[in-house]
DRENDO-1510 file (C-alpha; in Angstrom, 1 decimal, always signed):
<recs>
REC; n; res; u; v; w
REC; 1; MET; +97.4; -57.4; +109.7 .
REC; 2; ALA; +98.5; -59.3; +106.5 .
REC; 3; GLN; +101.3; -57.5; +104.8 .
REC; 4; GLN; +100.6; -56.1; +101.5 .
REC; 5; PRO; +102.0; -57.3; +98.3 .
REC; 6; ARG; +105.1; -55.2; +97.4 .
REC; 7; ALA; +103.6; -54.2; +94.1 .
REC; 8; ILE; +100.6; -52.7; +95.8 .
REC; 9; THR; +102.7; -51.0; +98.2 .
REC; 10; GLU; +104.7; -49.4; +95.5 .
REC; 11; ALA; +101.9; -48.5; +93.5 .
REC; 12; ARG; +100.4; -46.5; +96.5 .
REC; 13; GLU; +103.6; -44.9; +97.2 .
REC; 14; SER; +103.9; -43.7; +93.5 .
REC; 15; THR; +100.5; -42.0; +93.7 .
REC; 16; ALA; +100.9; -40.6; +97.3 .
REC; 17; PRO; +99.9; -37.0; +97.6 .
REC; 18; LEU; +102.6; -34.3; +97.6 .
REC; 19; THR; +103.4; -31.9; +100.3 .
REC; 20; GLN; +104.5; -29.6; +97.4 .
REC; 21; PRO; +102.9; -28.5; +94.3 .
REC; 22; SER; +103.8; -31.1; +91.6 .
REC; 23; ALA; +105.4; -28.9; +89.1 .
REC; 24; GLN; +107.8; -27.6; +91.9 .
REC; 25; LEU; +108.9; -31.1; +92.7 .
REC; 26; ASP; +109.1; -32.1; +89.0 .
REC; 27; LYS; +111.4; -29.2; +88.5 .
REC; 28; LEU; +113.7; -30.3; +91.3 .
REC; 29; ALA; +113.6; -33.9; +90.1 .
REC; 30; ALA; +114.6; -32.9; +86.7 .
REC; 31; LEU; +117.5; -30.8; +88.2 .
REC; 32; TYR; +118.3; -33.8; +90.5 .
REC; 33; ARG; +118.3; -36.2; +87.7 .
REC; 34; GLN; +120.8; -34.0; +85.8 .
REC; 35; MET; +123.3; -33.8; +88.6 .
REC; 36; HIS; +123.0; -37.6; +89.4 .
REC; 37; LEU; +123.7; -38.2; +85.7 .
REC; 38; ILE; +126.7; -36.1; +85.8 .
REC; 39; ARG; +127.8; -37.8; +89.0 .
REC; 40; ARG; +127.6; -41.3; +87.7 .
REC; 41; VAL; +129.2; -40.2; +84.3 .
REC; 42; GLU; +132.3; -38.9; +86.2 .
REC; 43; GLU; +132.4; -42.0; +88.4 .
REC; 44; GLU; +132.4; -44.1; +85.4 .
REC; 45; CYS; +134.9; -42.0; +83.7 .
REC; 46; ALA; +137.2; -42.5; +86.9 .
REC; 47; ARG; +137.0; -46.3; +86.6 .
REC; 48; ALA; +137.6; -46.2; +82.8 .
REC; 49; TYR; +140.5; -44.0; +83.2 .
REC; 50; ALA; +142.0; -46.4; +86.0 .
REC; 51; GLU; +141.5; -49.2; +83.5 .
REC; 52; GLY; +143.4; -47.3; +80.9 .
REC; 53; LYS; +140.4; -46.8; +78.8 .
REC; 54; ILE; +140.8; -42.8; +78.9 .
REC; 55; GLY; +144.1; -41.3; +78.0 .
REC; 56; GLY; +145.6; -37.8; +79.0 .
REC; 57; PHE; +144.2; -35.6; +81.8 .
REC; 58; LEU; +141.0; -36.1; +83.5 .
REC; 59; HIS; +139.3; -33.5; +85.8 .
REC; 60; LEU; +136.3; -34.6; +87.4 .
REC; 61; TYR; +133.2; -32.4; +88.4 .
REC; 62; ILE; +132.1; -34.6; +91.5 .
REC; 63; GLY; +130.9; -32.4; +94.4 .
REC; 64; GLN; +130.5; -29.3; +92.0 .
REC; 65; GLU; +127.3; -30.6; +89.9 .
REC; 66; ALA; +124.9; -28.2; +91.5 .
REC; 67; VAL; +126.8; -25.2; +90.2 .
REC; 68; GLY; +126.6; -26.2; +86.6 .
REC; 69; VAL; +123.3; -27.6; +86.8 .
REC; 70; GLY; +121.7; -24.9; +88.5 .
REC; 71; ALA; +123.3; -22.1; +86.7 .
REC; 72; LEU; +122.5; -23.4; +83.3 .
REC; 73; ALA; +119.0; -23.8; +84.5 .
REC; 74; ALA; +118.7; -20.0; +84.4 .
REC; 75; LEU; +119.7; -19.9; +80.8 .
REC; 76; LYS; +117.6; -20.1; +77.4 .
REC; 77; PRO; +118.7; -22.7; +75.1 .
REC; 78; ASN; +120.5; -20.3; +72.7 .
REC; 79; ASP; +122.6; -18.8; +75.4 .
REC; 80; TYR; +126.4; -19.5; +75.5 .
REC; 81; VAL; +128.4; -21.2; +77.9 .
REC; 82; ILE; +132.5; -21.3; +78.2 .
REC; 83; THR; +134.2; -22.9; +80.8 .
REC; 84; THR; +137.5; -24.7; +82.1 .
REC; 85; TYR; +138.9; -28.0; +81.5 .
REC; 86; ARG; +136.8; -29.3; +84.3 .
REC; 87; ASP; +134.0; -29.5; +81.6 .
REC; 88; HIS; +132.1; -32.7; +81.6 .
REC; 89; GLY; +129.4; -31.6; +83.8 .
REC; 90; MET; +128.9; -28.5; +81.9 .
REC; 91; ALA; +128.6; -30.2; +78.6 .
REC; 92; LEU; +126.0; -32.5; +79.7 .
REC; 93; ALA; +124.0; -29.8; +81.4 .
REC; 94; LYS; +124.0; -27.8; +78.2 .
REC; 95; GLY; +122.7; -30.8; +76.3 .
REC; 96; MET; +125.4; -32.9; +74.9 .
REC; 97; SER; +124.6; -36.5; +74.8 .
REC; 98; PRO; +126.4; -38.9; +77.3 .
REC; 99; ARG; +127.1; -41.2; +74.5 .
REC; 100; VAL; +129.0; -38.2; +72.4 .
REC; 101; LEU; +130.6; -37.2; +75.8 .
REC; 102; MET; +131.9; -40.7; +76.7 .
REC; 103; ALA; +132.9; -41.3; +73.0 .
REC; 104; GLU; +135.2; -38.1; +73.1 .
REC; 105; LEU; +136.8; -39.2; +76.2 .
REC; 106; TRP; +137.6; -42.7; +74.9 .
REC; 107; GLY; +139.1; -40.7; +71.8 .
REC; 108; LYS; +136.7; -42.4; +69.5 .
REC; 109; LYS; +135.2; -41.0; +65.8 .
REC; 110; THR; +131.8; -40.7; +67.4 .
REC; 111; GLY; +132.8; -38.0; +70.1 .
REC; 112; CYS; +131.9; -34.4; +69.7 .
REC; 113; SER; +135.4; -33.7; +68.3 .
REC; 114; GLN; +135.9; -37.0; +66.7 .
REC; 115; GLY; +138.1; -37.9; +69.4 .
REC; 116; LEU; +140.7; -35.2; +69.0 .
REC; 117; GLY; +139.6; -33.1; +71.7 .
REC; 118; GLY; +139.6; -35.2; +75.0 .
REC; 119; SER; +138.6; -34.5; +78.1 .
REC; 120; MET; +139.6; -30.9; +78.4 .
REC; 121; HIS; +138.0; -29.7; +75.1 .
REC; 122; LEU; +134.6; -30.7; +74.8 .
REC; 123; PHE; +132.8; -28.6; +72.3 .
REC; 124; ASP; +129.2; -28.7; +71.3 .
REC; 125; ALA; +128.0; -25.9; +68.7 .
REC; 126; LYS; +124.7; -27.0; +68.3 .
REC; 127; ASN; +123.9; -26.6; +72.0 .
REC; 128; ASN; +126.2; -23.6; +72.3 .
REC; 129; MET; +128.5; -25.2; +74.6 .
REC; 130; LEU; +131.6; -23.2; +73.3 .
REC; 131; GLY; +134.2; -25.2; +74.7 .
REC; 132; GLY; +136.4; -26.3; +77.9 .
REC; 133; TYR; +139.9; -24.7; +77.8 .
REC; 134; GLY; +143.1; -25.9; +79.2 .
REC; 135; ILE; +144.8; -22.7; +79.7 .
REC; 136; VAL; +143.8; -21.1; +83.2 .
REC; 137; GLY; +142.1; -17.9; +82.8 .
REC; 138; GLY; +143.0; -17.8; +79.0 .
REC; 139; HIS; +139.2; -18.4; +77.8 .
REC; 140; ILE; +137.9; -15.3; +80.0 .
REC; 141; PRO; +138.7; -12.5; +77.2 .
REC; 142; LEU; +137.3; -15.1; +74.6 .
REC; 143; ALA; +134.0; -15.0; +76.7 .
REC; 144; ALA; +133.8; -11.4; +76.4 .
REC; 145; GLY; +134.4; -11.5; +72.9 .
REC; 146; VAL; +131.2; -13.7; +72.7 .
REC; 147; ALA; +129.2; -11.5; +74.8 .
REC; 148; PHE; +130.6; -8.6; +72.4 .
REC; 149; ALA; +129.3; -10.2; +69.4 .
REC; 150; SER; +125.8; -10.8; +71.1 .
REC; 151; LYS; +125.6; -7.2; +71.7 .
REC; 152; TYR; +126.7; -6.1; +68.3 .
REC; 153; ARG; +124.1; -8.4; +66.6 .
REC; 154; ALA; +121.4; -7.6; +69.2 .
REC; 155; ASP; +120.5; -11.4; +69.5 .
REC; 156; GLY; +119.5; -11.1; +73.1 .
REC; 157; ARG; +121.8; -13.9; +74.1 .
REC; 158; VAL; +123.7; -14.3; +77.6 .
REC; 159; THR; +127.2; -15.8; +77.9 .
REC; 160; LEU; +128.0; -17.8; +81.1 .
REC; 161; CYS; +132.0; -17.9; +81.5 .
REC; 162; PHE; +132.9; -20.3; +84.4 .
REC; 163; PHE; +136.4; -20.3; +85.9 .
REC; 164; GLY; +138.2; -21.3; +89.2 .
REC; 165; GLU; +139.7; -19.1; +91.8 .
REC; 166; GLY; +142.9; -20.0; +90.6 .
REC; 167; ALA; +142.1; -17.6; +87.5 .
REC; 168; VAL; +141.4; -14.6; +89.3 .
REC; 169; ASN; +145.1; -13.8; +89.6 .
REC; 170; ILE; +145.6; -14.4; +85.9 .
REC; 171; ALA; +145.8; -11.4; +83.5 .
REC; 172; GLY; +143.0; -12.7; +81.4 .
REC; 173; PHE; +140.8; -12.5; +84.0 .
REC; 174; HIS; +141.2; -8.7; +84.5 .
REC; 175; GLU; +141.3; -8.1; +80.6 .
REC; 176; GLY; +138.0; -9.9; +80.2 .
REC; 177; ILE; +136.3; -8.0; +82.9 .
REC; 178; SER; +137.6; -4.8; +82.2 .
REC; 179; LEU; +136.3; -4.8; +78.7 .
REC; 180; ALA; +132.7; -6.3; +79.6 .
REC; 181; ALA; +132.7; -3.7; +82.1 .
REC; 182; LEU; +133.6; -0.8; +79.6 .
REC; 183; TRP; +131.5; -2.0; +77.0 .
REC; 184; LYS; +128.6; -3.1; +79.0 .
REC; 185; LEU; +128.4; -6.7; +77.7 .
REC; 186; PRO; +125.7; -9.4; +78.5 .
REC; 187; ILE; +128.0; -11.5; +80.5 .
REC; 188; VAL; +128.0; -13.4; +83.8 .
REC; 189; PHE; +131.4; -14.3; +85.1 .
REC; 190; ILE; +131.0; -17.2; +87.4 .
REC; 191; CYS; +134.1; -18.3; +89.8 .
REC; 192; GLU; +133.4; -21.9; +91.2 .
REC; 193; ASN; +135.5; -21.3; +94.0 .
REC; 194; ASN; +136.4; -25.1; +95.2 .
REC; 195; GLU; +139.0; -23.7; +97.9 .
REC; 196; TYR; +142.0; -25.5; +96.1 .
REC; 197; SER; +144.0; -24.1; +93.1 .
REC; 198; MET; +145.3; -27.7; +92.2 .
REC; 199; GLY; +146.6; -28.4; +95.5 .
REC; 200; THR; +147.1; -24.8; +96.9 .
REC; 201; PRO; +144.7; -23.6; +99.4 .
REC; 202; LEU; +143.0; -20.1; +99.5 .
REC; 203; SER; +145.2; -19.0; +102.1 .
REC; 204; ARG; +148.2; -19.2; +99.9 .
REC; 205; THR; +146.9; -17.8; +96.6 .
REC; 206; MET; +144.6; -14.9; +97.4 .
REC; 207; SER; +145.0; -11.7; +99.6 .
REC; 208; VAL; +141.5; -11.4; +99.9 .
REC; 209; GLU; +139.5; -14.5; +100.0 .
REC; 210; ASP; +136.2; -12.7; +98.8 .
REC; 211; VAL; +136.7; -13.1; +94.9 .
REC; 212; SER; +133.5; -11.0; +94.3 .
REC; 213; MET; +135.1; -8.0; +95.6 .
REC; 214; LYS; +137.1; -7.6; +92.6 .
REC; 215; ALA; +134.1; -6.5; +90.9 .
REC; 216; LEU; +134.5; -3.5; +92.9 .
REC; 217; GLY; +137.4; -2.3; +90.8 .
REC; 218; TYR; +135.6; -2.4; +87.5 .
REC; 219; GLY; +132.3; -1.0; +88.8 .
REC; 220; ILE; +130.2; -4.2; +88.1 .
REC; 221; ASP; +127.5; -5.8; +89.9 .
REC; 222; ARG; +128.9; -9.0; +92.2 .
REC; 223; ASP; +127.1; -11.7; +94.3 .
REC; 224; ARG; +128.7; -14.4; +96.5 .
REC; 225; PHE; +127.2; -17.6; +97.9 .
REC; 226; PHE; +127.9; -21.1; +99.1 .
REC; 227; VAL; +126.3; -23.9; +97.3 .
REC; 228; GLU; +124.1; -25.9; +99.3 .
REC; 229; ASP; +120.8; -25.9; +97.1 .
REC; 230; VAL; +120.6; -26.3; +93.3 .
REC; 231; LEU; +117.4; -24.1; +93.2 .
REC; 232; GLU; +119.3; -21.2; +95.1 .
REC; 233; VAL; +122.2; -21.6; +92.5 .
REC; 234; GLU; +119.5; -21.2; +89.7 .
REC; 235; ARG; +117.7; -18.2; +91.5 .
REC; 236; ARG; +120.9; -16.3; +92.4 .
REC; 237; ILE; +122.6; -16.9; +88.8 .
REC; 238; GLY; +119.2; -16.1; +87.2 .
REC; 239; GLU; +119.2; -12.5; +88.9 .
REC; 240; ALA; +122.8; -12.0; +87.2 .
REC; 241; VAL; +121.5; -13.4; +83.7 .
REC; 242; GLN; +118.2; -11.3; +83.9 .
REC; 243; ARG; +120.5; -8.2; +84.6 .
REC; 244; ALA; +122.9; -9.1; +81.6 .
REC; 245; ARG; +119.8; -9.9; +79.3 .
REC; 246; GLU; +117.7; -6.7; +79.9 .
REC; 247; GLN; +120.1; -4.4; +81.0 .
REC; 248; SER; +123.4; -5.6; +78.9 .
REC; 249; LEU; +125.3; -5.4; +82.2 .
REC; 250; PRO; +128.0; -7.7; +83.6 .
REC; 251; THR; +128.2; -9.5; +86.8 .
REC; 252; LEU; +131.0; -11.2; +88.7 .
REC; 253; VAL; +129.5; -14.2; +90.8 .
REC; 254; GLU; +131.6; -16.0; +93.2 .
REC; 255; VAL; +130.2; -19.5; +94.0 .
REC; 256; ARG; +132.0; -21.4; +96.7 .
REC; 257; THR; +131.8; -25.4; +96.2 .
REC; 258; TYR; +134.1; -28.0; +96.8 .
REC; 259; ARG; +135.5; -30.9; +94.9 .
REC; 260; PHE; +135.5; -34.3; +96.5 .
REC; 261; ARG; +138.2; -35.8; +94.3 .
REC; 262; GLY; +141.7; -34.4; +93.6 .
REC; 263; HIS; +142.5; -31.8; +91.0 .
REC; 264; SER; +142.9; -34.6; +88.5 .
REC; 265; MET; +143.1; -38.4; +88.3 .
REC; 266; SER; +146.6; -37.9; +89.0 .
REC; 267; ASP; +146.2; -36.1; +92.2 .
REC; 268; PRO; +145.5; -38.1; +95.5 .
REC; 269; ALA; +144.6; -34.9; +97.3 .
REC; 270; LYS; +146.8; -35.5; +100.4 .
REC; 271; TYR; +146.9; -31.6; +101.1 .
REC; 272; ARG; +143.5; -32.0; +102.8 .
REC; 273; THR; +142.5; -34.2; +105.8 .
REC; 274; LYS; +139.9; -37.0; +105.6 .
REC; 275; ASP; +137.8; -35.0; +108.1 .
REC; 276; GLU; +137.6; -31.9; +106.1 .
REC; 277; LEU; +136.5; -34.1; +103.1 .
REC; 278; GLU; +133.8; -35.9; +105.2 .
REC; 279; GLN; +132.5; -32.9; +106.4 .
REC; 280; HIS; +131.9; -31.2; +102.9 .
REC; 281; LYS; +130.4; -34.7; +101.9 .
REC; 282; LYS; +127.7; -34.2; +104.8 .
REC; 283; LYS; +126.6; -31.1; +102.8 .
REC; 284; ASP; +126.7; -32.5; +99.4 .
REC; 285; PRO; +124.0; -30.7; +97.2 .
REC; 286; LEU; +123.3; -33.7; +95.3 .
REC; 287; PHE; +122.3; -35.6; +98.8 .
REC; 288; ARG; +120.4; -32.5; +99.9 .
REC; 289; ALA; +118.4; -32.4; +96.7 .
REC; 290; ARG; +117.2; -36.0; +97.2 .
REC; 291; THR; +116.4; -35.5; +100.6 .
REC; 292; LYS; +114.2; -32.5; +100.0 .
REC; 293; LEU; +112.6; -34.6; +97.1 .
REC; 294; LEU; +111.9; -37.2; +99.7 .
REC; 295; ASN; +110.8; -34.9; +102.5 .
REC; 296; ASP; +108.3; -33.2; +100.0 .
REC; 297; GLY; +106.8; -36.3; +98.9 .
REC; 298; TYR; +108.6; -37.4; +95.8 .
REC; 299; THR; +108.6; -41.1; +97.0 .
REC; 300; GLU; +111.6; -43.4; +97.3 .
REC; 301; VAL; +110.0; -45.3; +94.2 .
REC; 302; ARG; +110.0; -42.5; +92.1 .
REC; 303; LEU; +113.5; -41.7; +92.8 .
REC; 304; LYS; +114.8; -45.2; +92.3 .
REC; 305; GLN; +112.9; -45.3; +89.0 .
REC; 306; LEU; +114.8; -42.1; +88.0 .
REC; 307; GLU; +118.2; -43.3; +89.0 .
REC; 308; ALA; +117.6; -46.5; +87.4 .
REC; 309; GLU; +117.1; -44.7; +84.1 .
REC; 310; VAL; +120.2; -42.8; +84.7 .
REC; 311; GLU; +122.3; -46.1; +85.3 .
REC; 312; ALA; +120.6; -47.5; +81.9 .
REC; 313; GLU; +121.7; -44.2; +80.1 .
REC; 314; VAL; +125.2; -44.3; +81.5 .
REC; 315; ALA; +125.7; -47.9; +80.7 .
REC; 316; ASP; +124.5; -47.3; +77.2 .
REC; 317; ALA; +127.0; -44.5; +76.8 .
REC; 318; VAL; +130.0; -46.7; +78.1 .
REC; 319; LYS; +128.9; -49.5; +75.6 .
REC; 320; PHE; +128.6; -46.8; +72.8 .
REC; 321; ALA; +131.9; -45.4; +73.6 .
REC; 322; GLU; +133.7; -48.8; +73.7 .
REC; 323; ALA; +132.1; -50.2; +70.4 .
REC; 324; SER; +132.7; -46.7; +68.4 .
REC; 325; PRO; +135.4; -47.0; +66.0 .
REC; 326; GLU; +138.8; -44.9; +66.3 .
REC; 327; PRO; +139.5; -42.0; +63.9 .
REC; 328; ASP; +141.6; -43.0; +60.9 .
REC; 329; ALA; +143.8; -41.2; +58.7 .
REC; 330; SER; +141.2; -39.9; +56.5 .
REC; 331; ILE; +140.4; -37.0; +59.0 .
REC; 332; LEU; +143.9; -35.7; +59.1 .
REC; 333; GLU; +143.6; -33.2; +56.5 .
REC; 334; SER; +140.1; -31.7; +57.1 .
REC; 335; THR; +141.2; -31.5; +60.9 .
REC; 336; THR; +144.3; -29.9; +60.3 .
REC; 337; TYR; +144.0; -27.3; +57.5 .
REC; 338; THR; +141.0; -25.1; +56.0 .
REC; 339; GLY; +140.8; -22.7; +53.4 .
REC; 340; PRO; +141.6; -23.0; +49.5 .
REC; 341; PHE; +144.1; -25.6; +50.0 .
REC; 342; ALA; +142.1; -28.1; +52.0 .
REC; 343; SER; +140.3; -30.6; +49.8 .
</recs>
C-alpha cells in the first residue's frame, strides 16, 4: 500500500474520533497547557540564571505544577491567592503574563513590580495574586486577614494560602489557622509538602508526618492526598473551596508533591539519591496528563501544536524581557515614599 502523504495523515489524526467527550479533553488539555507553560518558563529561568541574566534567589516550581494549576482551576477569577517565594507557577496560573513575569525576573521596568520585587515577590493585583513572600510562614496570618476582609465585606470571595511543610512549625502557621477557625473564615490553607524543608527531610523536621492532622487541634476540616492527577487536585481543592464559599469554613489540605530541582538554583540537592529523583520523575503529573490525553484520543498532532504555541510564548517572553528597559532613578521616590510628602 502506498504511504499516505504526511499532511493527509496529520489532518486525519487531528480530526480522529475521541474516546472521551470533547469538553472533558479540552479541559484537561487547557490544564496541561498551563502546566507545560510553567515547566518551560522555569526551565528558561534556570538557563537565564546560569547565564547571569537573573540575579538574587531563584526557586523553581518544576515538578509541582499540578498543585498550583489544579488548585487555581477550582477558583473564580476574583478569588485571592497568596503563596511563598516559589511563586512563578502560581502567578502564571492566576493569569500573569509570561512577558511581565520574565521582565520582573530580569529586573526590568516592564515587570509586575517594575523590576524591584524579583523572583520571590511576584504580585498582580489585577488578577488577585497577592504576592509571593520570602519569610517562611509569615504570609499565613496575612492570608487570614484577606479572608477576614472578604467575610466582613460579604463579597463571596475565597482565599487560597499556599506554604511548604517547613512552615507548619512556624508560629505564623498556628496563628493564622487559629484565627481562621475562630472567626470561621472563607480560606483554604494548602501545604505543598515536597518532602524537603530546603535540604532537610521530613523525618528530621516533623514529629507527625501527616500535616493535615494539625487541623484537629483547631477544629477545622482537613484533607490529604498525593498528587498524581491535576484533575484530582482540582476536585479535592474544589471541595474545600466550596466549603469556604458556601459555609465560610476554613480547611487545611496537605498536598504531597515533589520538586525535581534543588531548593533554589544554588542548591545541588545532594541530600537525595538519583534513584529517588528518577522514581518521582516517573510519576510526573505533567507526563501523566500528556499520556492521558493521548490515550483518550487527543492526538499527538494536537499536542505538538499546543506545545509549539507554548514554545513561541516563552520565546516571546524572554525576548520581551531582554529588550525591556531597566528601571531608572525617576521611580525612586514613588516606590519609596507615599502620602502627603510624595510628589
